[in-house]
N, C-alpha and C positions, 0 to 999 in steps of 0.2 A: 794863500791856499796850502789845503792841504793835499796829500796824497790819495789817490782815485785807486781801490785795488777792489777784488772780489773773493770773498771768504763761500765757497758751495754755493757759486753762482749768484750770492748774494754783494749788491754794490754797494760800498759803502767807503767815505770818505776818512782820514785819521792824519793826524799828525806827524810829521816827520819825526823817527826816533821812536814811532810805537813798534811795540815787537808785535809777531804776529798772535801769542798769545794773548797781548791785552786787545789786540784789534776783535780777535774772538769773541770775547766777553762782551764786547758793546754790543754783540749783534747776538747774544744769546745761546752763542754756543761754547759749551764745555770742553775745552782738554785737557787730557789727568797730566797730571805731574806728582812726582815724587819729590825732587830738588827744589824747586822753587819756592823760595818764599819774596812774597812781596815786601817792594822797598828797598831788596839787598840785592848786591853786584851776586847773579846767578852762575853758577858753575855752568850747566848745561849738560848735568852729568851721567844722570839715570836716561835719557833719552826716551822716554816713557811717551815724551810729548809730540814726538815725531809727526810733519805733515807732508805733504806733496806741494810743492809748488811745481809749478809749470816752465819746463826751461832747463829746471837744475838736475841734473844726475843722480842725486841722490836725496835721501828725505829730507829733512831739514830740522832740528830742533824750534820748538816754536816759544819757547820760555826767553831765547837768546838770539833769535834770527828777526833783524827789524825788518819792516816791509819799506818795496821801493815801489813807485808809480807803476799803475799797470797790474801790478802783483795779481797772479791768479793762486788761488788757494785750495787745497782739497784735505778738510780734514777726519774725512768718515769711510773712503773707499777701502775697495780689499787690500790694495796695498799697505795701507795705511794701518788696518786693522791687523795684517796678518804681521807688522813688523813690530806691534806693540805685543800680540802675542808672545812673538818671542825675546821681546826685551823682558815682558814678565815671565816667560819660564826661564830664563837665565838667571834672572835675581831667586825667582824659588828654586832654582837647584843646588844656591850654598846658602838657603835659609832653612832654618830649623824646620820640620814639621811637628811643633809643638804647637800649632792655636789653640787650640781644647785649654791648654794651661797657662798659655800667655795670658801676660797681666792686660795685653792688647788686644784679646779677644773679642772680635763685634766691634773695633774702634781702630782697626789698623787699619791703614792705607793702602799698603800692599795686599792684604786678605781681601779689601773692599773692590780693587782694580781686578786684581784676577776675579772675581764672582763678575764681574760687570763685563768683564771678555770671555767668560766661559771656558777659564784654564780647566780642564780637568783630568790631565796628567801633563807632566813636567817630563819631556823627551833628553833630558840631559842631565849628567851624573857631574859631581863635583867630588873633588879629592881632599878638602880642605880638610886639615885637623881642627879638633874641637879646642876653644882658647876658655881658660877659666874666666869666670866670673870677677868683676871688679865690685867689693864690697867693703873700700876700704874707709868711705867715709857716712858719717849718719844720716846722711841727706839724698846722695843718690849713689843709684846700681848701675854698673854697666854689664852688659852681656853683649862683646863685640863679634859671638856666634851670628848676631839678629842681625846688625849691623848690614846694609844695604850700600852705603858708602856714598849715601847722597851728597854727604857734607853741608845739611842743614844746620846741625850742633856746630860744626867747623864756622859757618858764617857768621851765627847770632855770637856766637862767644869770643871770634873775634874782630868782628866788623859795628854790632852794637855792643856789645858789652868792652870791648878793648883789652881781656883779659889774656885771650890768646892759648887758653891752657890746651884746648884741644888742634888736632892737625891730622893728617894723615903720616904714616909713616910706612917705611920700605915702599915695593914698587909693585907694581903687573900684580898675579893672583896673590900675593903675598901682603898689599896694602891694607893697613889695619888703620882705626883713628882713634888715637890717643892721646893723653898728655905729653907734651914734647919728648923726652927720651927716656921718659919711666913709661912702667907697666901700669902703675896706679895712683888714680885720682887723689887719695891718700897722700902720697910721694910727691904731687905737683901741686902747683900756686892754686889751689881751684876754692872761687867766694862760695861753693854750695849754692849759688841760683837760682839753679834748676832751667836757665831758660832752653838748655842744651835738649833738657828733658819735656817741655813743654812744646817743640818743634819737632821732635823724632817724629817720623812719620809709622814708626813700628816699635815693636818691644826692646830695642836695644838701650833707650836709656829712659829709668824712669825713678820714682822716689824711691826710697828704701819703705817696704810696707809695713805697719807698725800697726795693723788692723788686730790680727790674733791678740798680742799683748795688751790689746785694749777691751776686747771682749772677753781674756782671762780676768782682767780687774774687774770687770763689770760684773760675772761672774763668782768673784771672791767676796761672801759675805762678812770675811772681816774689814774689807777695805770702803770706804767712802768716798766716792769718785762723781767726780764734778766736773763740770766741759766749760770751756771760752769761746766761744765764737769770735773772728778776726768779721769787722765792717764790711771786708770784700764779698766775705760766703753769702752774705743776702743777697748780692748781686747776680751771683754765678751759679748758684749750688743748683739752680731750674734745669740748666743746660745740662745737666746728667738725668734729667726727665723728658729732656726733649722741647723745653721750656724757651724761650725765644730768650738769648742775653740780656740780659737787664732786666730783666724780671725778677721782682722784688718777694721775697719768698720765706722772710723773717719769720713770720708766725707759723708757718706750716714745720719749715727748721726744729724750731723749738719744740713743736708737738712730735716730730720725728725723734728729737735726742731724748725725750722723758719716755719715747715707748722703745727705745734703746738700752735703756734700763738706767741713766745716770741718773743721780740723788739731787744734785741741783742741776737747772741749766745757767750759767751765768755769761756774761759780755765782757770782750777785751775791751770794749766801748768804755767799760769804766776802768780798766789800766790806762785807754786812752784819754780820757778826762783829767787822771792824775798824772799821768805825763806832762800834757798843757800845764798843770799848775808849777808843777816843779820847774819843768823845762823852761815857762815864761819867766818864776822868779828866780833862776840860775841867771837869763840871757839881761833880766834886770839887774840883778847883782852885778853880773862883769862889766855892765854899762857902768854904773856907779862907780866901781872901784878903776875904769880907764877914765874917765870925765871928770868926777869928783878929787879920788884918790892920787890921780897920777899913777896907777900902779904899773908898771912896767910889765910886770909879769903875767900879767891877765892877757888870754888870746882872744884876741876878736879876728875875723868872724868868728861868730861859734856854728856848729852844724851839729844838725838834729842826729839823733843816734838809734832812730825807729828802726831801720832796716839793718839785720845781720847781714846782707850780702855785702852793703856799704862799708859795714864796720869790717868785715874780713877784708873788700878792698883795701879799705885805709891801712889796716894793720901791715898788708904784703906790698902795697907800693907808696904809699906816702905816710909813714909812721910817722914821721916830724910833724903832722897834725894831729897826734893824738890829742894833746891838752887843747885843739881847737875845737873838737869834738865832746858834744854837753855830756855829764858824767852820767846823767839818764839814763836806766834800762829803758828797754822798750815796753810798752804795754802789756804783752805778753808775759814779758819776767817779773814786771810791779805786779801785774795781778795774781801770779802765783805766789810771789813773796808776801802779798797782804793775804791771800786767803790760805796758808798754812800757819799764819801768825793769828792775824786779827780774826778772820773769819773763824778758823777751828776753836777759837778761844770761846767766842760768843758760840758755838753751839757744843761746846763740849768733847771736841772730837781730835785723838793725836794726831799732832803731824803726821807721825810715823805712818798714821792709818790712811791718812787722806790721799788718793790720788788725783791730780790737776791734769785733764787732759787738753789742749790746744786743739782747735780747727783752725787751718792757718791755709791762706792760697801760697804757700811758699816752704819750698823745701830748704831754704837757709834756717827757718825755724827751729827744723829737728837738731841742724848744728848748733844753733846760738843756744836751747833747754840744754843741752849736753856741755857745754863752757863750764869746766871745773869750780869757776869763782862765782855761779850762779846759785848759790847755797846759803843764802843768807837768812833764811829761814830755820835753818840748821837740819835742813836735809833738802835734796834735791826739790828747786822751787816748781818745776814744771814737769812732769813726770812722760808725756807723750805728746806729741805734737802727729795729726792727721792732716793731710791736704784736704783741700775739698774735693780731689776724685775717691780720695779714699773714704771720705762720709759717704758718697754718693753710693761706693759698693754697701756698704754697714746697711745702710737703709736699704739697697736693694736684697744682701744675704738676709734681712730683719722679713724681708716678705710685705715690707710696709708701702700703700700704695700713696704716693709721697704728694702727688697733685691734687689730690682729695681731700689728704689734711685737712683738721679745721684747724684755725688761728690760733694761736695761745702765746702768753705774755711771758719773759725773761722772769728768773727769781727774783727777790730781794736778798740783801743789798747789792751784792756784787753783779746784779744785772741793769740798776738805774744806769742811765746814762745819757748824754745829752745829743744835739746835731754835730755838733764840733768834734765828737767820736766818729760819727759816721763817715766825714770825708778824710778822714786819716787812710778812705781805703784808696782814694783818689791822688793822681800826684799834684802838690801843691797844696791838698788837704792839712797836712801836718801845718805849714805852714799859716794859709786863712785860719786854723785854729786857734793856733798860736798869738796872731795878731789880735781876735776877739778880744781873747783875756788881758793881755798884755796892754794895748789899747786901753782896755775900761778900768785896768788897774791904776794907769798911770793919770790918766784924764777925769776918771768917773763917768766917761759917756761911750754911749755904744760905739762899735767903728762904723764911719761915716761913710759906707760903700751901701749901694742898692744892695735889698737881702740880705746883708754882711757879707756879700761874694765879693773877696779881692779878685776880680778879673783878672789883671794881669798876670798871675801866675796860677791860673785854670790854662786845659786844654793840653794838645799834645805835641807844643812846641819843645825842641830839644832843651833847652835852657829859657829860664824867663824869668823876667826882672820886676821888681816893682818899688816906689819909693812913697813914702809916708811920712810928712811933717806934722811933728807934734806942737801944735800952736798954743795950747791952753793945757795947765796941768795941775793937779792937785797940790798942796804942800809941799809935800815928801816928798815931792819928783819933778820940782822946779828945774832942776840942772840938767833936765829933758827937754826944756820949753824953749822952741825954735831947733831942736835937733830935728836932721828928715832922716829916718831911719832907711837905710837900703838893704834890700833883701834879695835874694834871689832862689832861683827852685831851678834842679835838673832831673830827669827820670832817665832809667838805663845807665851804666856804666862806663860809656863812650861820653855821655853826657857830663858826667860825674868827672870824667877827665877832665874833660877841655874849661870846665869852672874851675877846677883846681890848679890847673896850670895856668892859666888868667891871673891868676891869684897869687902864684908864687913869684910870673914873674913881674908883677905889680902894673899888670895892666888894669885889675879890677878889686875895688873896695867896696865888701857889703859889713853887713852887721851879720846877717843870720844867713843863714842858707840852709833848704831841704834839700836831701838828698836820698833819692828811692833807688836800689839796685833794679827794679826791671820797667819795662817800659810802660807807660802809664799808669805807674805805682802799683799798690796789691793786687788793683785790679786786674793788672797783667802780671802776676805772682808765675814762679814754676809750679805750682801746686793748682793751678784753675783749670777748668776745663778746656779741651783744646778744641780747636786752633784759633787762638787770640790771634785775631787780626785789628786793625784797626776799627773798622765797623765795629767790633765785637767791645774794645774798649771803650769805643765812644759811648756804644748803650748802657754798660756798666757804669760808666762817668754819670749820665744823664740819671741814671735810674737812685745812684748815692744819694747827689743833688735833690731829687725829688724825696729820698728820706728824710735828709734834715731840712729840710724847708717844710715838711709837714710835723717836725716837734713843736711842744710846746716851750721847750729848754733847749736853746741852741748854743748856750756858751758854757764851756766846761767848769768855771767855778761857780755855775749857778746849780751843779750838781748837788741835788740834797742830801745824797750817801757819801757822796764823798766831805761834804760840811762835816755830816756826823763823823766821817771817819778820823777826820784831824782834831776833833773837838775831844773825841773820847780815845784817839790811840799814839795818830803820829804828832801832835801838836802842833806844829806848824811846818809850812814847807821849808825845806832845807834845813831842817833841822837835824838832834841829832839821830833821832828814831827813822826818820827820812830817809838820812846819808846811809843809816846803815842796813836798809833794806829795799831803798828804791833808786840807788845808785852803784855804780861800778868803775872798773878802769880796765885800759885797755893793753896792747900787747903791741911790740916791734918784731914782728914777724920776717921783715926786710933782711933783719941785719942779723938776727937771728940771736940777739942778745938776750934776747928774753924767751921761753919755750912753754910750749901751751900744748899740752895733749887732750885731744876731746876723746872719749870714748865711743868706742863703735856697737 
């Protein structure tokens, strides 16, 4: 039996271990929070969620206080309201009064609560000295003056991502949240995933704003500016305009980008299809060398390389796995290299005059495009990366009525793609897309799953596994007959840590592993509209699968524009030109044997 309690005279029964906050939500009562994050061990540090419990001397924090049998709780009486007001005033007293110029204006949780609780004056004064901005990385900017010490970023960095970059330093009024023993993120081991920025309730951590650079490029008559949009954007951008999570807005997004002035509107999905063809052939090549040639230098399992946050994590924590990671660039970087060579030649534009802009759900993509090795086109392959949130701002600045824009189509040829590329947005999507192509190359038949979906690798479980036995093959692939392909998927770097450790200890064996740095995959990226809960993730994921299922072409190798690219330009997968433009190498940053400086 459950525990019987009362909240504001409303009787209810809940399970043992339920917090007051969770119990209140069951009966439609909203208790304000600033430090609370669903599913994490919460510190109860902000105290905004205090409630009155009959018989208790002091008010109790609802987010960490578990209910007891017979507990009677008040969440909205005068004592509680006054206490919350004082707590908010104390937070505001040490917070900069820069709301009108803050990146989080009108989307700041502290600002919202101050309005809800009618704060019209702050009776306390702070003597804290102003701290410098941390602009040391390409992806993330920290403003410690705006930090309210809620520790959300700490919880995500330490518990979810297991990177451990952020934590509290010093004590009392001098406490700051910063990386380890250094002052700047650029001097710490930070993978640039941006999950800290995704959960920060105020403007203390945000992505580096590159919108002005893009506006300047768009207004430069000497520049030919093209844009690519990641698949995760189409299921999340609508949230910037108050549409429900999971609303598909691809057509309206294309229309908006044209009206912003881009010369061509293309799709990162084209790069995703290209990645699958190259990565699929790379996996098959490794399997052949291992099983037929018995080449002991070939490394298995092979890891995907699409997530720059994961690549940064691997380079800093597990550089011994560098040879296990696919040499394929991410779809973003493949697209940039092809755009500034093949497409630039096709339309007669000097690559120096072409500007490639990416719209990504990810802050680590800003880091990735500035990696010094990403210049295989002869110039920087991708010039600027904007997050979903930044694109939302640009559309608003342009005065576009986004919700009522017409549906428009992507431009050809780099806007042509398949459903397999769509599902790159979801955890498990790269794996499923790869299996659709690899299985058909080997057997000549479609993947034997309903609607082509590899359901064991779908969903929000942290680590997922699947096995696929190859029963019959085409003549060239007889060595794979009877082989059971073992694959795994992890999302969130804490889960990546689990799977990597299990492999290094010899506890698990796989052939192919997909890892995405962000919980849920790209749909939960650090640059997506805030706040991304599991409910929001699920809505975006379902929208992406719907997009995939509505496509005529759902396998990457069927993309007609891709076939033309190979026929006219690349030659063949893993060929000389493909290796030059589409493949890369990685660094040992843990042992400092190789140094890489990324420009800011």
